[in-house]
N, C-alpha and C positions, 0 to 999 in steps of 0.2 A: 627106096623110092616110093613104094606103096604107102608106107607110114607117112611120108612127107606129103603125098597127095591127099590122103584122107584127113590130114591135119590142116593143111594150108587152104584147101578148097572150101571146107566148111567155115573156116575162120574168115575168109574173104566174103563168103555169102552172108554170114552173120553181121559182119561189119557194114555191108551195104544195107541190110535190113534195119540195123540200128540207126544208121544215118537217115534213111527214109523215114523211120518212125520218129526220130527227133525233130525232123523238119516239120512233120504234121503236128507233133505235140506242141512245138513252139507256136505254130500257127493258131491252133484252137485255144491255147491258153494265153495268147498274147492279147494285144489291144483289139477290141472289137471295133467294127466300123462305127463312125459317128452317128449313123442313123439307126443303130441297133436298138431294139427294144430291150428292156431290162426286166428280168423276172428273178425273184429270190426263191430258191427251193430249199426247204428245211425238212430234214428227216427226223422222225421220232418213232419210238416203238408204239404202234406199228403202222404208220401212215405218213404221207407226204403233205406238207403245207406249202402253198404258193402265195407269194405276195407281189403285187404289181404297184409301181408308183402311180400316183394320180396325175392330175393335170400339170403339176409342178415338175414332173419327170424325175423326182428324187425319192429315194426310200428313206424313211425316218430312222432315227437311232433306236437301238434296242438295249435292254439291260436284263440279264437273266434273272435278277432279283425281282423283276416286275412281272414275271410269268405267272399268270393266274387264269386257269381255264374257266373258273366259275365267273370271272368278270370279262369273259370274251377277249382275253389277251394272251393267247397261246404262245406268242413269240416274245413277250415282254417289251412291247413297244412303249416308248417313253412319250406320253401324251403332251408333255411340255415342249416337245420338238414339233414345230408347226409342220414339218415335212411329213409327219406321221398322219396328219389329220385327214388326208385324202387317199392314203394307201388302201389298196383293195386286197382282200383275202377271200376269194370265192370258197364257198363251202361244199362244192360238188365234187371235190377231189379230181378235178380235171384241169389240165394245163392247156390254155388256149394260146396258139401261136398264129402268126400271120404268114401266109405263103410268100416266098421270095423276099422276105424281110429278115435280116440278121437278128438273132436273139442272143443276148448274153445272160447266162445263168450264173447267179451268185449262190453258191452251194454251201450249206452248213448242216449241223446236226444239233439236236437239243439234248441228246443223251449219249448214245454209244456211236461207234463208227458205222456209218451206212455207206452206200455207194449208189449214185445216180446212174442207172443203166438205161441207155437209149438204144435198144437193139436194132430198130429200123433205121436209125441214123448212124449206126456203127460207132457209137461214142459211149464213154463211161468216165465218171470222175468220183473220187472219194468224197464223202460228206463227213467232215471231222469236227468234233465239238471244239469250239473256240478258235478254229483256224479256217476261215472262209477260203474256198477254192472257186475257181471260175473256169468256164469254157464257153465258146460261142460257136454257132453254126447257123446255116440258113436252110430252113425247110423249103423244098421246091415242088412238092406234090401235096395237094390238099387231101383231106380225109375223103371227101366225095370222089375225087379222082382216083384214089387208091381203091375205093369200093368198086368202081368200074373196072379198073386195071386188073384187080385180083379176081373179080367175079364173086366176091364174098360180101354179101349185104351186111354182114356183122363185123366187117373189118374195123379195127380201131388201133391207132398207134398206142404203144404202152411205155410207161416209165416204170422200171422195176428196181428192186434193191439187189445189187450184185455182191453184197457183203453179208455173210451170215451174222444176223444181229439179234438173235433170240428165238424163242419158241414161236413167235408170230411172224417170223421172217417171210414165210410163204405168202402171207396176205398183204405184203407191203407193195401194192400195185396202184398205179394211177393211170387214167386215160389221158391221151393227148389229142386235142382237136386242132388240125391245121386248116385254117379257113382264110377267106379273103379279108382285106382290110375293112370293107363295109360290114361284113358279118361280125368281125371282131369288135368294131366300134359299137355296133348295136348291142352285142353281148355286154360290153364294158359299161355302156350307158345304163344298163339295167341293174348294175351292181351297187351295193351300198358300201361305204368305206368301213373299215374295221373300227374306226373311232365311233361312228354312228352306232354300230352294233354293240360296242362295249358300253357306250353311254346308255343305250336303251335297256341293256341287260341289268343295269344297276338301278333302274327305276322300279318302284314298287308296283306289283301287279294290280 
């Protein structure tokens, strides 16, 4: 009877936990709400790159053969695709999100397997070369509110790599700013498209 109890009870508990886990898994990896903002997150040894669609709301096509850091094209964006011309890639290693607005992350890797870890949002997802993965969530507390809530003036949301990816793994961090729509719009208006940066980098000094 004892063996039966210690076998059956844990089995039932594990089955319930797996069922709950699958429910949430299918929720965060399923279709995002129609009003969700889109951000592409790409990992490489040893930092993260973020790409936002411009006013057209679409991310342009990429081709790994076009990757060229010297020409300001770290993702291999195909400039013949018009959807690429207004895509934004901020250079401050910070992911900007809007409070109370769903965000869908399209996750990938440029080299080895990484993992997008969002400890404050209790989420993580592998970043796999050649196989895009997705997840979506809704941030509900701004960075400013968290500073007040925690009493820590230096508080910042973090994006970390949860997969050992090489000797610089420890340094693969990015900041996340959760802000109001007005603050986000002001920040976005100050950004230049990656196409503009790429074209200017190819002009003679």
